[in-house]
BATIDREN-571609 format. One line per field, with one value per atom (N, C-alpha, C): y, x, z; residue number from 0. Coordinates in pm, 1 decimal, decimal comma. Example, Ala and Ser with C-alpha at 12.3 -4.5 7.8 and 13.67 -1.06 7.14 Angstrom:
// BATIDREN-571609
yy <- -569,0|-450,0|-330,0|-225,0|-106,0|3,0
xx <- 1319,0|1230,0|1320,0|1285,0|1367,0|1290,0
zz <- 780,0|780,0|780,0|708,0|714,0|787,0
dolo <- 0|0|0|1|1|1
This chain:
// BATIDREN-571609
yy <- -3986,0|-4022,2|-3959,7|-3932,9|-3870,5|-3964,2|-4095,5|-4190,3|-4211,6|-4135,2|-4144,7|-4077,2|-4147,7|-4083,1|-3964,8|-3859,0|-3737,2|-3708,0|-3684,4|-3644,2|-3494,9|-3420,3|-3275,8|-3243,1|-3211,0|-3180,7|-3031,8|-2950,0|-2805,7|-2757,7|-2668,4|-2616,1|-2695,4|-2808,6|-2891,6|-2874,6|-2878,5|-2863,8|-2998,1|-3003,1|-3119,7|-3170,5|-3297,4|-3409,6|-3458,9|-3384,8|-3433,4|-3474,8|-3396,0|-3442,4|-3579,1|-3599,5|-3727,7|-3839,9|-3811,5|-3913,4|-3953,0|-3856,3|-3887,4|-3976,3|-3944,8|-4024,3|-4165,8|-4178,2|-4309,7|-4395,4|-4337,0|-4410,3|-4455,2|-4367,4|-4402,9|-4515,5|-4505,5|-4608,4|-4743,9|-4744,6|-4870,8|-4954,2|-4888,2|-4960,3|-4984,6|-4958,8|-4971,7|-5088,9|-5136,0|-5242,9|-5184,5|-5265,2|-5223,1|-5182,7|-5068,6|-5017,1|-4914,6|-4904,9|-4808,1|-4666,3|-4570,9|-4430,6|-4353,7|-4253,2|-4161,0|-4022,5|-3919,2|-3781,7|-3713,4|-3641,1|-3562,2|-3416,1|-3330,1|-3185,8|-3123,5|-3046,4|-2984,9|-2844,0|-2757,9|-2621,7|-2590,5|-2689,5|-2672,7|-2676,9|-2572,5|-2571,4|-2692,8|-2748,2|-2864,9|-2989,9|-2991,9|-3108,6|-3133,2|-3026,1|-3042,2|-3125,5|-3128,3|-3208,2|-3341,7|-3333,8|-3451,8|-3560,1|-3520,9|-3621,2|-3698,6|-3632,1|-3710,7|-3801,4|-3751,6|-3832,5|-3953,8|-3931,5|-4041,7|-4145,7|-4099,6|-4191,9|-4274,8|-4209,2|-4277,9|-4380,3|-4338,9|-4427,5|-4544,4|-4525,2|-4630,4|-4722,3|-4699,3|-4783,9|-4745,8|-4623,9|-4576,8|-4489,4|-4464,8|-4384,2|-4248,8|-4142,6|-4009,6|-3992,2|-4006,2|-4003,6|-3861,2|-3769,4|-3632,0|-3539,1|-3422,4|-3316,8|-3186,0|-3112,2|-2986,6|-2884,8|-2758,1|-2649,9|-2563,7|-2524,5|-2433,5|-2372,7|-2246,3|-2175,6|-2193,1|-2188,8|-2195,8|-2333,4|-2436,6|-2573,7|-2661,6|-2774,2|-2871,4|-2998,0|-3053,3|-3177,2|-3286,0|-3397,2|-3511,9|-3630,4|-3697,2|-3821,9|-3932,8|-4024,4|-4130,8|-4266,2|-4354,8|-4493,8|-4580,3|-4659,1|-4745,8|-4851,0|-4863,5|-4960,8|-5076,4|-5163,3|-5276,2|-5228,2|-5247,0|-5203,8|-5276,6|-5207,0|-5266,8|-5367,8|-5476,1|-5573,9|-5515,0|-5540,8|-5486,4|-5578,9
xx <- -3137,0|-3127,3|-3240,0|-3350,9|-3462,0|-3527,3|-3502,7|-3562,4|-3476,8|-3370,3|-3284,1|-3354,9|-3370,7|-3433,1|-3350,1|-3418,8|-3351,8|-3389,3|-3287,2|-3306,1|-3279,9|-3377,6|-3361,2|-3333,5|-3208,4|-3167,7|-3140,8|-3188,8|-3170,1|-3240,9|-3172,5|-3227,6|-3185,3|-3119,6|-3070,9|-2920,3|-2873,4|-2730,9|-2670,2|-2539,4|-2461,4|-2505,9|-2526,2|-2500,2|-2622,7|-2733,6|-2859,0|-2847,1|-2784,6|-2776,4|-2709,0|-2601,6|-2531,0|-2614,0|-2684,6|-2770,6|-2884,4|-2941,9|-3046,4|-2990,4|-2869,5|-2804,6|-2777,6|-2726,3|-2696,7|-2822,7|-2931,7|-3058,3|-3107,9|-3100,1|-3145,2|-3061,2|-2929,5|-2841,3|-2862,4|-2897,3|-2918,1|-3029,0|-3126,4|-3237,4|-3222,5|-3105,0|-3083,7|-2990,9|-3002,4|-2914,0|-2781,2|-2676,5|-2544,7|-2555,5|-2496,4|-2499,3|-2609,3|-2703,3|-2812,6|-2760,2|-2827,8|-2790,4|-2889,9|-2839,6|-2923,7|-2860,5|-2945,5|-2896,8|-2932,5|-2836,7|-2856,7|-2833,9|-2926,3|-2910,8|-2903,8|-2799,2|-2778,9|-2725,1|-2760,4|-2708,0|-2618,6|-2590,6|-2496,8|-2355,3|-2275,1|-2138,8|-2054,9|-2082,6|-2005,5|-2034,9|-2145,7|-2179,3|-2072,3|-2006,5|-1900,8|-1785,2|-1768,9|-1664,4|-1722,1|-1835,9|-1893,7|-1940,3|-2009,7|-2067,9|-1960,0|-1861,7|-1756,2|-1680,6|-1656,2|-1587,5|-1672,4|-1801,1|-1891,6|-1892,5|-1903,3|-1907,5|-1780,0|-1667,7|-1538,9|-1523,9|-1556,4|-1541,4|-1639,8|-1753,7|-1854,7|-1843,8|-1745,0|-1728,3|-1820,0|-1875,7|-1964,8|-1886,8|-1946,3|-1880,3|-1949,9|-1873,8|-1924,4|-1914,1|-2026,2|-2030,0|-2022,7|-2088,7|-2098,0|-2119,7|-2060,1|-2081,9|-2090,2|-2198,6|-2218,2|-2285,6|-2250,5|-2309,8|-2396,5|-2513,3|-2602,8|-2700,6|-2727,2|-2827,6|-2805,9|-2681,3|-2652,3|-2662,0|-2674,4|-2682,3|-2582,5|-2552,0|-2462,1|-2542,4|-2526,4|-2592,2|-2485,9|-2511,7|-2420,7|-2493,9|-2432,3|-2486,5|-2396,7|-2457,1|-2382,8|-2429,1|-2332,7|-2363,5|-2329,7|-2428,4|-2404,5|-2301,4|-2203,4|-2097,9|-2109,4|-2013,4|-2004,1|-1943,0|-2010,7|-1951,6|-1820,3|-1728,0|-1600,4|-1621,5|-1546,5|-1552,5|-1485,1|-1541,8|-1482,1|-1378,2
zz <- -7764,0|-7623,6|-7542,9|-7607,7|-7538,1|-7438,1|-7450,3|-7356,9|-7232,2|-7218,0|-7100,2|-6982,6|-6869,5|-6753,8|-6705,6|-6665,0|-6619,4|-6475,1|-6394,0|-6254,4|-6246,6|-6201,6|-6189,3|-6043,3|-6013,1|-5875,4|-5857,6|-5950,9|-5937,0|-5811,2|-5739,4|-5615,1|-5493,1|-5514,5|-5403,3|-5390,2|-5270,3|-5242,0|-5204,7|-5211,2|-5175,5|-5038,1|-5022,5|-5114,0|-5190,2|-5188,5|-5246,6|-5393,3|-5483,2|-5622,5|-5636,5|-5565,0|-5573,0|-5511,6|-5404,6|-5342,6|-5436,5|-5506,2|-5604,7|-5715,5|-5760,5|-5864,8|-5815,3|-5695,1|-5638,2|-5631,5|-5584,7|-5572,5|-5709,4|-5808,5|-5943,0|-6001,5|-5987,7|-6043,2|-5977,1|-5849,8|-5777,9|-5841,4|-5901,4|-5962,0|-6111,1|-6166,1|-6310,3|-6342,6|-6465,4|-6511,8|-6558,0|-6551,8|-6598,8|-6745,8|-6778,7|-6915,0|-6938,0|-6845,6|-6860,2|-6840,1|-6902,1|-6893,1|-6806,4|-6738,2|-6662,4|-6672,8|-6678,8|-6684,4|-6553,1|-6497,3|-6376,0|-6411,9|-6371,0|-6389,4|-6250,9|-6226,6|-6095,2|-6111,2|-6016,3|-6019,8|-5899,5|-5818,6|-5707,4|-5765,0|-5742,9|-5798,3|-5756,0|-5639,1|-5593,0|-5675,0|-5746,4|-5828,8|-5934,9|-5982,5|-6083,1|-6030,5|-5899,0|-5835,7|-5788,2|-5719,0|-5654,5|-5751,6|-5857,2|-5947,3|-6023,0|-6086,2|-6151,7|-6053,4|-5932,6|-5831,5|-5793,5|-5769,4|-5736,1|-5848,0|-5972,4|-6086,3|-6093,6|-6082,0|-6088,2|-5976,5|-5856,4|-5740,2|-5744,4|-5811,4|-5816,6|-5936,2|-6022,7|-6140,1|-6255,0|-6251,3|-6356,3|-6454,4|-6570,3|-6673,0|-6687,1|-6676,2|-6705,3|-6856,5|-6924,3|-7070,0|-7122,2|-7051,0|-7098,8|-6980,1|-6987,2|-6888,3|-6964,0|-6944,7|-7016,5|-6925,6|-6945,7|-6867,5|-6957,0|-6902,8|-6973,8|-6874,9|-6890,3|-6809,9|-6659,4|-6617,1|-6474,3|-6412,1|-6494,4|-6443,3|-6518,8|-6457,8|-6520,1|-6546,3|-6664,1|-6702,8|-6711,4|-6643,9|-6645,1|-6705,0|-6799,3|-6852,8|-6799,6|-6725,5|-6657,0|-6709,0|-6737,3|-6773,9|-6653,8|-6609,5|-6494,7|-6530,5|-6443,1|-6463,8|-6366,4|-6375,2|-6284,1|-6154,4|-6041,5|-5915,2|-5889,1|-5825,3|-5789,2|-5677,2|-5680,1|-5571,1|-5449,0|-5332,4|-5210,0|-5152,3
dolo <- 0|0|0|1|1|1|2|2|2|3|3|3|4|4|4|5|5|5|6|6|6|7|7|7|8|8|8|9|9|9|10|10|10|11|11|11|12|12|12|13|13|13|14|14|14|15|15|15|16|16|16|17|17|17|18|18|18|19|19|19|20|20|20|21|21|21|22|22|22|23|23|23|24|24|24|25|25|25|26|26|26|27|27|27|28|28|28|29|29|29|30|30|30|31|31|31|32|32|32|33|33|33|34|34|34|35|35|35|36|36|36|37|37|37|38|38|38|39|39|39|40|40|40|41|41|41|42|42|42|43|43|43|44|44|44|45|45|45|46|46|46|47|47|47|48|48|48|49|49|49|50|50|50|51|51|51|52|52|52|53|53|53|54|54|54|55|55|55|56|56|56|57|57|57|58|58|58|59|59|59|60|60|60|61|61|61|62|62|62|63|63|63|64|64|64|65|65|65|66|66|66|67|67|67|68|68|68|69|69|69|70|70|70|71|71|71|72|72|72|73|73|73|74|74|74|75|75|75|76|76|76|77|77|77|78|78|78|79|79|79
């Protein structure tokens, strides 16, 4: 999965990591993967919630060296 685009949001606080993720997903096709790395403790709550609410899949979440890595698969947006 080395070809998965990675967003490095370390050093940014809420809501910037989630906003970066939202912008990246907007330009991707359904089923595409993106990795977000964040060191804001709120990202552990915000990113899974954003993914769930947006119809995306949180494929993986891991912590290392004071940061959290999220692997997200773009899903089909929910109809409003």
